[in-house]
C-alpha positions as CSV (number, residue, x, y, z in Angstrom):
1,M,34.5,-2.3,39.0
2,S,31.7,-3.8,41.0
3,F,30.0,-6.9,39.6
4,A,26.5,-6.3,41.9
5,S,25.0,-3.9,39.6
6,P,22.2,-5.9,37.6
7,R,23.6,-4.6,34.0
8,Y,26.4,-7.3,34.6
9,L,24.2,-10.2,35.7
10,P,24.0,-11.7,32.4
11,F,27.5,-11.9,32.4
12,L,27.9,-13.4,35.6
13,I,25.3,-15.8,35.0
14,S,27.3,-16.5,31.5
15,L,30.0,-17.7,33.6
16,I,28.5,-19.6,36.4
17,V,26.8,-22.0,33.8
18,F,29.5,-22.2,32.2
19,A,31.9,-23.4,35.0
20,W,28.6,-26.1,36.2
21,S,27.7,-27.2,32.9
22,G,31.7,-27.4,31.9
23,A,31.3,-29.6,34.9
24,L,28.8,-31.8,34.1
25,A,30.1,-32.4,31.0
26,L,33.5,-33.5,31.8
27,Q,31.1,-36.2,34.4
28,G,29.0,-36.9,31.4
29,E,26.0,-35.5,32.9
30,G,23.4,-33.2,32.5
31,P,22.9,-31.1,29.5
32,G,26.3,-31.1,28.6
33,W,28.7,-30.0,25.8
34,W,25.8,-27.6,24.0
35,L,25.2,-25.7,27.1
36,A,29.0,-25.3,27.9
37,A,29.3,-24.0,24.6
38,L,26.5,-21.6,24.6
39,S,27.3,-20.4,27.8
40,G,31.1,-20.2,27.2
41,A,30.6,-18.3,23.9
42,L,28.2,-15.6,25.7
43,S,31.0,-15.4,28.4
44,A,33.8,-14.8,25.7
45,V,31.5,-12.2,24.3
46,G,31.5,-10.7,28.0
47,I,35.3,-10.9,28.7
48,A,35.7,-9.1,25.2
49,D,33.3,-6.2,26.0
50,L,35.1,-5.2,29.4
51,A,38.3,-5.7,27.8
52,Q,37.7,-3.5,24.7
53,T,37.9,0.4,25.2
54,R,36.1,1.8,21.8
55,R,32.2,1.4,23.3
56,A,31.8,2.4,26.7
57,L,28.3,0.8,26.2
58,R,29.4,-2.3,25.8
59,R,32.1,-2.0,28.9
60,N,29.0,-1.0,31.4
61,Y,26.3,-3.6,29.7
62,P,28.7,-6.7,28.9
63,I,26.6,-8.7,26.3
64,L,23.2,-6.9,27.0
65,A,25.0,-4.0,24.8
66,H,24.7,-6.4,22.2
67,F,20.8,-6.8,21.9
68,R,20.4,-3.1,21.8
69,F,22.8,-3.0,18.9
70,F,20.7,-5.6,17.2
71,F,17.4,-3.9,17.7
72,E,18.7,-0.8,16.5
73,S,19.9,-2.3,13.5
74,I,16.7,-3.3,12.5
75,R,14.7,-0.2,14.0
76,P,13.9,0.9,10.2
77,E,12.3,-2.3,9.4
78,I,10.5,-2.3,13.1
79,R,9.0,1.2,12.2
80,Q,8.1,0.4,8.5
81,Y,6.0,-3.1,9.2
82,F,4.8,-2.6,12.4
83,L,4.4,1.1,13.7
84,E,4.7,3.1,10.6
85,D,0.8,4.9,10.1
86,D,-0.2,4.2,6.2
87,T,-0.3,7.9,5.7
88,D,3.3,8.8,7.8
89,A,5.1,9.9,4.5
90,K,8.8,9.5,5.6
91,P,10.0,10.1,2.7
92,F,7.2,7.9,1.4
93,S,4.0,6.5,3.0
94,R,3.0,2.8,3.0
95,N,0.0,4.3,1.1
96,Q,2.1,5.9,-1.5
97,R,4.1,3.1,-1.8
98,S,1.0,0.4,-2.0
99,I,-0.3,2.5,-4.9
100,V,2.6,2.1,-6.8
101,Y,2.8,-1.3,-6.0
102,Q,-1.1,-2.2,-7.0
103,R,-0.6,-0.3,-10.3
104,A,2.5,-2.2,-11.3
105,K,1.4,-5.5,-10.4
106,M,-2.2,-5.0,-12.2
107,E,-4.0,-5.5,-9.0
108,T,-6.7,-3.4,-7.7
109,D,-5.8,0.2,-6.5
110,K,-9.1,0.7,-5.2
111,R,-10.0,1.8,-1.6
112,P,-13.0,0.8,0.9
113,F,-14.5,2.9,3.5
114,G,-13.4,6.7,2.8
115,T,-10.1,8.4,3.1
116,Q,-7.7,8.0,5.4
117,L,-6.4,12.1,5.0
118,D,-7.6,14.4,7.3
119,L,-9.8,16.9,5.2
120,Y,-9.4,19.8,8.2
121,Q,-5.9,19.4,8.2
122,P,-4.1,22.9,6.9
123,G,-2.0,22.0,3.5
124,Y,-4.7,19.4,2.4
125,E,-5.1,20.0,-1.6
126,W,-7.9,18.6,-3.7
127,I,-9.5,19.3,-7.2
128,N,-12.5,20.6,-8.0
129,H,-14.8,18.2,-10.1
130,S,-17.3,19.7,-12.7
131,M,-21.2,19.1,-13.1
132,A,-20.4,18.4,-16.6
133,P,-18.0,15.8,-16.3
134,A,-15.7,15.3,-19.7
135,P,-15.9,12.0,-21.6
136,M,-12.6,9.8,-21.1
137,S,-11.7,8.7,-24.6
138,D,-7.7,8.4,-24.3
139,Y,-4.9,8.1,-21.4
140,H,-1.8,8.8,-23.8
141,F,-1.5,12.3,-23.0
142,R,1.7,13.9,-24.7
143,I,3.2,17.0,-25.1
144,E,5.5,18.3,-27.8
145,I,9.1,19.5,-27.2
146,G,11.0,21.6,-29.6
147,N,8.3,22.4,-32.2
148,H,7.6,26.2,-31.5
149,P,6.9,27.8,-34.6
150,T,9.6,30.5,-34.3
151,C,12.2,28.4,-33.0
152,P,11.7,24.6,-34.5
153,R,14.3,22.2,-34.1
154,A,15.3,19.3,-36.8
155,Q,14.2,16.4,-34.4
156,P,11.1,17.4,-32.3
157,Y,9.8,15.0,-29.5
158,S,6.7,14.2,-28.6
159,A,7.0,13.0,-25.0
160,S,4.3,11.8,-22.8
161,V,3.5,13.7,-19.4
162,F,4.9,11.3,-17.1
163,N,8.3,9.8,-17.4
164,I,11.5,8.4,-15.8
165,S,13.6,10.9,-13.7
166,A,17.3,10.8,-13.7
167,M,19.1,7.8,-12.6
168,S,22.9,6.3,-13.3
169,F,24.0,2.8,-14.1
170,G,26.0,2.8,-11.2
171,S,23.7,4.3,-8.8
172,L,20.9,1.5,-10.0
173,S,21.9,-2.0,-11.1
174,A,22.3,-3.3,-14.5
175,N,19.0,-5.2,-14.1
176,A,17.2,-2.3,-13.0
177,I,18.3,-0.1,-16.2
178,L,17.5,-2.5,-18.3
179,A,13.7,-3.0,-16.7
180,L,13.6,0.7,-16.7
181,N,14.5,1.4,-19.9
182,G,12.3,-1.9,-21.4
183,G,9.4,-0.5,-19.6
184,A,9.8,3.1,-21.2
185,R,9.9,1.2,-24.7
186,L,6.8,-0.7,-24.0
187,G,4.5,2.3,-22.5
188,G,6.0,4.9,-25.1
189,F,7.6,7.1,-22.9
190,M,11.0,8.5,-21.9
191,H,13.9,7.5,-19.6
192,D,16.5,9.9,-18.0
193,T,19.8,8.1,-18.3
194,G,21.4,10.3,-15.3
195,E,24.7,11.9,-15.6
196,G,26.6,8.6,-15.8
197,S,25.9,8.4,-19.6
198,I,24.5,5.7,-21.7
199,S,25.7,2.2,-21.1
200,R,24.7,-0.6,-22.8
201,Y,21.7,-1.5,-20.5
202,H,20.0,1.7,-21.7
203,R,21.0,0.8,-25.3
204,H,19.7,-2.9,-24.9
205,N,15.7,-2.5,-25.4
206,G,15.8,0.7,-27.6
207,G,13.5,2.9,-25.4
208,D,13.8,6.8,-25.3
209,L,16.3,8.3,-24.0
210,V,17.0,11.5,-22.1
211,W,20.5,12.2,-22.4
212,E,21.8,13.8,-19.0
213,I,25.1,15.8,-19.4
214,G,26.3,16.8,-15.9
215,S,29.7,18.5,-15.0
216,G,31.9,15.5,-15.8
217,Y,30.7,14.9,-19.1
218,F,30.7,11.3,-18.6
219,G,30.4,9.8,-22.1
220,C,31.3,13.1,-24.0
221,R,34.8,13.8,-22.1
222,N,38.8,14.2,-22.9
223,P,41.2,12.2,-20.8
224,D,41.4,15.4,-19.2
225,G,37.9,15.7,-17.9
226,S,37.1,18.6,-20.4
227,F,34.0,18.1,-22.8
228,S,34.6,16.6,-26.2
229,E,32.7,17.2,-29.4
230,A,33.3,14.0,-31.1
231,N,32.5,11.6,-28.3
232,F,29.2,14.2,-27.6
233,A,28.3,13.4,-31.3
234,A,28.9,10.1,-31.4
235,N,26.3,9.5,-28.7
236,A,23.8,12.2,-29.1
237,T,23.3,11.3,-32.7
238,A,22.1,7.9,-31.8
239,P,18.5,7.4,-33.2
240,Q,17.2,6.2,-29.4
241,V,18.5,9.4,-27.8
242,K,15.5,11.9,-27.9
243,M,16.5,14.8,-26.1
244,I,19.8,16.3,-24.5
245,E,19.6,17.7,-20.9
246,L,22.5,19.7,-19.1
247,K,22.7,19.1,-15.4
248,M,23.5,22.4,-13.6
249,S,21.9,20.8,-9.8
250,Q,20.1,18.5,-8.8
251,G,17.2,18.7,-5.7
252,A,18.8,16.3,-3.5
253,K,22.4,17.5,-3.1
254,P,22.6,20.8,-5.3
255,G,25.8,23.0,-5.4
256,Q,27.7,19.9,-4.6
257,G,29.5,17.7,-6.8
258,G,30.3,14.2,-6.3
259,I,33.0,11.5,-6.5
260,L,32.7,7.5,-7.2
261,P,35.4,5.5,-5.7
262,G,37.9,3.9,-7.7
263,A,37.0,0.7,-6.2
264,K,33.7,1.0,-7.7
265,V,34.7,1.8,-11.2
266,T,34.1,-1.2,-13.1
267,I,34.8,-2.3,-16.5
268,E,30.9,-1.4,-17.1
269,I,30.9,1.8,-15.7
270,A,34.1,3.0,-16.8
271,A,33.1,2.0,-20.5
272,A,30.1,3.9,-20.0
273,R,31.4,7.2,-18.7
274,G,34.5,7.1,-20.5
275,V,36.6,6.9,-17.5
276,T,40.0,4.6,-16.4
277,V,38.9,1.4,-14.6
278,G,39.9,1.3,-10.7
279,V,40.3,5.4,-10.7
280,D,38.3,7.8,-8.8
281,C,35.7,9.5,-10.8
282,L,35.1,12.7,-10.2
283,S,31.8,15.2,-10.8
284,P,32.8,18.7,-10.4
285,A,30.4,20.9,-8.6
286,S,30.4,23.1,-11.5
287,H,30.7,23.1,-15.1
288,S,34.1,23.4,-16.8
289,A,32.7,24.0,-20.3
290,F,31.2,27.4,-19.6
291,A,31.4,30.2,-16.4
292,T,28.3,32.7,-17.4
293,P,24.9,32.7,-18.3
294,I,25.6,33.9,-21.9
295,E,28.4,30.9,-22.2
296,M,26.3,28.6,-20.7
297,L,23.3,29.0,-23.4
298,H,26.3,29.4,-26.1
299,F,26.7,25.4,-24.4
300,I,23.4,24.6,-25.0
301,E,23.3,25.7,-28.5
302,R,26.5,23.7,-29.4
303,L,24.7,20.6,-27.9
304,R,21.7,21.1,-30.2
305,T,24.0,21.7,-33.2
306,L,26.1,18.5,-32.1
307,S,23.1,16.5,-31.9
308,G,21.4,17.4,-35.0
309,G,19.0,19.1,-33.9
310,K,17.4,17.6,-31.3
311,P,15.5,19.4,-28.4
312,T,18.3,20.7,-25.7
313,G,17.4,22.0,-22.4
314,F,18.7,21.8,-18.6
315,K,17.9,20.9,-15.5
316,L,18.4,22.8,-12.3
317,A,17.2,23.0,-8.6
318,I,16.9,26.9,-7.6
319,G,19.4,28.2,-5.3
320,H,19.7,32.0,-5.4
321,P,17.1,33.3,-7.6
322,W,19.7,36.0,-9.6
323,E,21.0,33.0,-10.8
324,F,18.2,31.9,-12.7
325,F,17.4,35.5,-13.5
326,G,20.5,35.8,-15.0
327,I,20.1,32.4,-17.3
328,V,16.4,34.2,-18.6
329,K,18.5,37.3,-19.2
330,A,20.9,36.0,-21.4
331,M,18.3,34.2,-23.4
332,L,16.7,37.7,-24.1
333,V,20.2,39.1,-24.8
334,T,21.7,36.4,-27.2
335,G,18.1,34.9,-28.4
336,I,19.3,31.4,-27.6
337,V,16.4,29.8,-26.2
338,P,16.3,26.2,-24.5
339,D,13.4,23.9,-25.5
340,F,12.7,22.9,-21.8
341,I,13.7,23.4,-18.5
342,V,13.4,20.5,-15.7
343,V,13.1,21.3,-12.1
344,D,14.3,19.2,-9.7
345,G,12.2,19.9,-5.9
346,G,14.6,20.1,-3.0
347,E,12.3,17.0,-1.8
348,G,14.4,14.9,-4.5
349,G,15.9,11.6,-3.6
350,T,19.7,10.0,-4.6
351,G,21.9,7.2,-3.1
352,A,23.6,9.3,-1.0
353,A,23.5,12.7,0.0
354,P,24.8,14.7,3.5
355,V,22.1,15.0,5.8
356,E,22.2,18.4,5.9
357,F,21.9,18.6,1.9
358,S,18.8,16.3,1.9
359,D,17.2,18.3,4.6
360,H,18.2,21.9,4.4
361,V,19.8,22.9,0.7
362,G,17.5,23.5,-2.1
363,T,14.1,25.3,-3.1
364,P,11.0,22.7,-2.8
365,L,9.5,21.9,-5.8
366,Q,6.4,24.2,-5.5
367,E,8.8,27.1,-5.0
368,A,11.0,26.6,-7.4
369,L,8.5,25.8,-10.1
370,L,6.4,28.9,-9.5
371,L,9.6,31.2,-9.8
372,V,10.6,29.3,-13.7
373,H,7.1,29.4,-14.6
374,N,6.8,33.1,-13.3
375,T,10.2,34.2,-14.6
376,L,9.3,32.9,-18.1
377,V,6.2,34.0,-18.4
378,G,7.3,37.5,-17.1
379,A,9.9,37.7,-20.1
380,R,7.3,36.5,-22.8
381,L,9.4,33.1,-23.0
382,R,6.9,30.8,-21.2
383,D,5.4,29.4,-24.5
384,K,8.8,28.6,-26.3
385,I,9.9,26.8,-23.2
386,K,8.8,23.7,-22.2
387,I,8.7,22.6,-18.4
388,G,9.5,19.8,-16.7
389,A,9.2,18.9,-12.9
390,S,10.0,16.3,-10.4
391,G,10.1,16.0,-6.5
392,K,8.2,12.9,-4.9
393,I,5.7,12.6,-7.9
394,V,3.9,9.3,-7.6
395,T,0.4,9.4,-7.9
396,A,-2.1,10.9,-10.7
397,F,-3.0,13.8,-8.1
398,D,0.7,14.1,-8.0
399,I,0.8,14.7,-11.6
400,A,-2.1,17.0,-11.9
401,R,-1.1,19.1,-9.0
402,T,2.1,20.1,-10.3
403,I,0.9,20.7,-14.1
404,A,-2.0,23.0,-12.4
405,L,0.9,24.7,-10.7
406,G,2.9,25.5,-13.9
407,A,4.7,22.5,-15.2
408,D,4.0,20.9,-18.9
409,W,4.8,17.0,-17.5
410,C,6.6,15.3,-14.6
411,N,9.5,13.4,-14.2
412,S,9.4,10.5,-11.3
413,A,12.4,8.4,-10.0
414,R,11.7,6.7,-7.0
415,G,8.2,6.2,-8.1
416,F,9.4,3.9,-10.9
417,M,12.2,2.3,-8.4
418,F,9.0,0.9,-6.2
419,A,7.6,-0.1,-9.9
420,L,11.1,-2.2,-9.9
421,G,10.0,-3.7,-6.2
422,C,12.0,-1.0,-4.3
423,V,10.8,-1.7,-0.2
424,Q,12.5,1.9,1.0
425,S,14.9,0.1,3.0
426,Q,16.9,3.2,2.5
427,S,19.9,1.2,1.9
428,C,21.1,2.6,-1.4
429,H,24.0,3.5,-0.2
430,T,25.5,0.7,1.4
431,D,25.2,-1.6,-2.4
432,R,23.1,-3.8,0.3
433,C,20.0,-3.0,-1.9
434,P,17.6,-6.0,-0.5
435,T,15.3,-6.1,-3.8
436,G,18.8,-5.5,-6.3
437,V,17.6,-2.2,-7.4
438,A,20.1,0.3,-6.1
439,T,23.1,-2.3,-5.7
440,Q,26.4,-3.5,-8.0
441,D,26.1,-6.7,-6.3
442,E,26.1,-9.3,-9.2
443,L,23.9,-11.8,-7.0
444,R,21.7,-9.3,-5.3
445,Q,21.2,-7.7,-8.5
446,K,19.9,-11.0,-10.2
447,A,17.1,-11.4,-7.8
448,L,15.7,-8.6,-10.1
449,D,13.7,-10.6,-13.0
450,V,14.0,-8.0,-15.8
451,P,11.2,-9.3,-18.1
452,D,9.0,-9.3,-14.7
453,K,9.8,-6.1,-13.6
454,T,10.0,-4.4,-17.2
455,A,6.1,-5.4,-17.3
456,R,5.6,-3.7,-13.7
457,V,7.5,-0.7,-14.8
458,A,4.7,-0.1,-17.9
459,N,2.0,-0.9,-15.9
460,F,2.6,1.9,-13.3
461,H,3.2,4.4,-16.3
462,Q,0.1,3.2,-17.9
463,N,-2.0,2.6,-14.7
464,T,-1.1,6.0,-13.4
465,M,-2.2,7.8,-16.8
466,K,-5.4,6.0,-16.9
467,A,-5.9,7.4,-13.2
468,L,-4.8,11.1,-14.5
469,A,-7.4,10.7,-17.4
470,Q,-10.2,10.2,-14.9
471,L,-9.1,12.7,-12.4
472,I,-9.3,15.5,-15.2
473,A,-12.4,14.3,-17.0
474,A,-14.0,14.7,-13.7
475,A,-12.7,18.2,-13.4
476,G,-14.4,18.7,-17.3
477,L,-11.1,18.5,-18.8
478,T,-9.8,16.5,-21.8
479,H,-5.6,17.1,-21.3
480,P,-3.8,17.6,-18.4
481,N,-2.2,21.0,-20.2
482,Q,-5.9,22.3,-19.4
483,L,-5.3,22.2,-16.0
484,K,-4.6,25.3,-14.5
485,P,-4.4,27.0,-10.8
486,H,-7.6,27.6,-10.3
487,H,-8.6,24.0,-10.5
488,L,-6.3,23.1,-7.6
489,V,-7.7,24.0,-4.0
490,R,-5.7,24.1,-0.6
491,R,-7.2,24.4,3.1
492,V,-5.0,26.9,4.7
493,S,-6.4,26.7,8.2
494,P,-9.8,24.4,9.7
495,N,-12.1,26.9,8.5
496,Q,-10.5,28.3,5.3
497,V,-9.5,27.3,1.6
498,K,-8.2,29.1,-1.1
499,L,-7.8,28.5,-4.9
500,A,-3.8,28.1,-5.8
501,S,-4.8,31.2,-8.2
502,A,-5.5,33.3,-4.8
503,L,-3.1,31.6,-2.7
504,L,0.2,31.8,-4.9
505,P,1.5,34.3,-6.9
506,Y,1.5,34.4,-10.6
507,L,3.0,36.8,-13.2
508,T,1.0,38.1,-16.5
509,E,2.8,38.1,-19.6
510,G,5.8,40.7,-19.9
511,E,5.8,42.0,-16.7
512,L,9.4,42.0,-16.0
513,L,10.2,43.5,-18.9
514,D,8.5,46.5,-18.0
515,P,10.6,48.8,-15.2
516,N,7.6,50.2,-13.8
517,Q,5.7,47.1,-12.9
518,L,8.5,45.7,-10.6
519,E,7.6,47.6,-7.4
520,R,4.3,45.9,-7.6
521,L,5.5,42.3,-8.1
522,P,6.1,39.7,-5.6
523,P,9.6,41.0,-3.5
524,V,11.8,38.1,-5.1
525,F,11.2,39.8,-8.2
526,G,11.3,43.4,-7.3
527,L,14.7,42.3,-5.5
528,Y,16.8,40.3,-7.8
529,W,15.7,41.0,-11.4
530,P,17.2,44.0,-11.5
531,I,20.6,42.7,-9.8
532,A,20.7,39.7,-12.2
533,Q,23.2,39.6,-15.2
534,A,23.5,37.9,-18.1
535,E,27.1,38.3,-18.0
536,S,27.7,36.5,-14.5
537,F,26.1,33.9,-12.5
538,H,26.8,36.8,-9.7
539,P,24.7,39.6,-8.7
540,L,25.4,43.4,-9.4
541,A,27.0,45.2,-6.8
542,C,23.9,46.9,-4.7
């Protein structure tokens, strides 16, 4: 080993200074003990670096390597605070986060000096305004779920067009759940429980709940993990629960189950989920209560009956098209129609997902929403089923765009996390969330003041709804449900733009039911609708 290389210089300097300062300290002269202690500590680090065999970088760059490790550890913060462009959405831009913070805190959300976006960049979108704007009289936009004349429910629900998407207690802290549900109650919108079931923190403030039932059947399971009718009915009939949502998959990690290690299964989490404290908590990749599209719809009907006739539907991220087509064919065969479908885009987020799943599994929201909307239209079922959509929705334009493409309402998870104070540190999976939102650490979550954040959640919703009202009024409309694809314009090149209605394929009523029409439909329908089957999630042999 040659110590002539400059990479060993800090180590050699530390040794020399240690020897020199130590000698001076023994004589009672010079800088004394403090310099000897400092240089001695650095010398010890250098010796440890050279002696260890786990990291080659430390052996080749004793002491210096630790500076690299330090700056690497704070790289996300350096990028976010000093280098990030305001419009660089990875995953959310500073502008997107700022507008949530401003609206949540009741601060001005106006911007001076014009847009920061490149209006001539392909992909830029806008809504055409009207020469005869509509009067803006109200911003409490709502839709009715479960009240179709041909299939009315005993307990239909009037929902806001903007709501809190699924986030479980366990993924989020107790204080975060309390603030979200309190904000939902103040603002009159719904709060999806996530698949972790209904905790006491969901119940405390009495905000409207959508109870999400995942493959683990948390809150409605038998000891062996199978579905329990009795436990389901006990929770589902609670007045606070307004709708039941069967989770088939989620956009952030579709097709994958999950496990909560036993060390994280606390008394409170175990009580909410109906599992054993300290034992690994498993969410299987698929459901055990059904195995085919027809069985799935019978299970949905069973949930609806047990809940006392509350609107019941399912959530999914689109994967193989024939699987969703099979579900729709099962609706036609059985006559059982869910009250709603929530489409989760592949751009959805979660506290922890494999990189490959986040980046390369799951259909993005635009294509997924179009597939669901078009299939229901083509099967003459669209008027009976409401569609919710989620996937990076935080602004009024996001909501307007998504509804124009085919949704009836929108959900947001990370948007409401920003309203709680999330700073996008991307440490959700470490249990060291700096703002107390995504952690079970009692000390960290105490920093999240529930009354303050409750008000911010409600403010964010209210101010976003006001912005949506201004947006649609400028387009000459009075309710978001009047938004159609022709209201949305997209730039496809520096010198060409197209209406979404001309750029994206849209089916007409009943087209899928006419075999003679299949050849002229978009390829996804022509190829996969004929091979989809109600009796199986697998396609017919070609």
